[in-house]
N, C-alpha and C positions, 0 to 999 in steps of 0.2 A: 241334709248333708250327712253323709256316712263317714264315720271315722275309720281309719285303718286300725286293725286289731292292735298294733303296737303303739298307736298314737295315744289312745285313752282320752278320758275327759280331763279337764283342767281345773285346778283350784282357783278360787277368787280370793283376792286380798287387796287392801289399800296399797297404792304404790309405795307409800312410806314403809310398809312392812317389807315389800320385795327389795327395797333399796337399803334397808337397815343392816347394820353389821351384826354379827353373832352376839357381840357384847351388848349392843342395844336391845336385841331381842331377848337376851337372857335377863335383862333388868325388868322386863314387862311380862314375859311369857313364862309360865310355869307348868305347862302341860294341862292335863284335865283336872277339874276340881278347882275349888276356890282357894286362892292364895291365903295361907294361914287358917283355912277352914277345912271343909270336907274334901278329901282326896278320893278320886275314883280312878279306876285303871285307865292307862293310856293305850290300851289294846282292846279290841273286840275279838275274842276267841283267837288270839295269836296275831292279829293284824294291827300294826301300829297306827293309831289315829291322832298322835300327838300334834302333828302339824295343823290339823283342823282346830284343835284346842288352843294352840299358840296363836293362830290367826284370830280366833275369837277373843283371846285375852288382849291382843293388840287393838282390835276394833273397840273393845270396851274402854280401853285407855283413851283412845282418840275420839270416841263418839261425843257429840255435843247435844243432840236432840233426842226426843222420845222416838222419832222415826229412826234415828241411828241405832237405838237400842233394839227396835224391832228388826231392822235390816241386819244387824250383827247376828242376831239369833237365827234369822232365815239363812244367812250365808253359812253359819255354823252347820246347820242341817244339810245344806247343799254340799259343803266341803266334806262332811262325814260320808254322805252318799257317794260322792266322787271317789273317795278313798276306798270305800267298800266295793263299789262296782268295778273299779280298776284292779282291786287286789283279791277278788273272791271268785270262787267257782259257783256254779248254780246252787249247790247245797249250802255252803257257808254264807252266801249272800243273803239268804232269807233271815238267818239268825242275827247276822251283823246289822242288817237294816232295821230289824226290830229293836236292837240295842241303840242304834242311832236315834230312833224316835224317842226313846226314853231319855237320852242325854239332852235332846232338843227340848222336850217338855220340862225337864228340870231347870234349864236356864231360862226358858220363857216364863215359868211360874215363879221361880225363886231367885232369879239373877238380877233383879232391878236394884237391890241395895248395893251389890257389888259394882254395877254399872255407874251409879250416881256418886260413888266415893270421890270426894274432892271436886265435885261439880255442882252447879246450881240446877236443881230440877226444873225442867220446863216441858211443855207439851207440844213443842214445835214439831210439825210434821214434814220437815224437809231433811233429806238425806245429804250429809256433808262429805261422805267418803268419796274419794277419787281412786278407783281401783281398776284392776284388770285381771284377766285369766292367764294363768301360767301353768 
């Protein structure tokens, strides 16, 4: 399937994120970096990537299983790449995708404690999210 130049790739998020009000999202989503912890830029060389971070925050709040943790991080990388590909030229794309990989590695390696806040840890390997691309 070939996309029209104006169509672009789509972001993935749980339906609950797409249907949430701004007020509901603001309660959970705080952009890039850990809430009350390390803050990192919401931009990659001038390109706003906050929406990918907000979706990741939402997925961390809603996730129930270890598979959800892994899936949330994979979707985070996907959404970062979608934003970069849609919003970059051939030159900036290289640097922005390199930065996306660093953000992904950071949450994959150090994000587990944030994911399990107020949840009982489990190793279940089923994905509970119901989402769609928009």
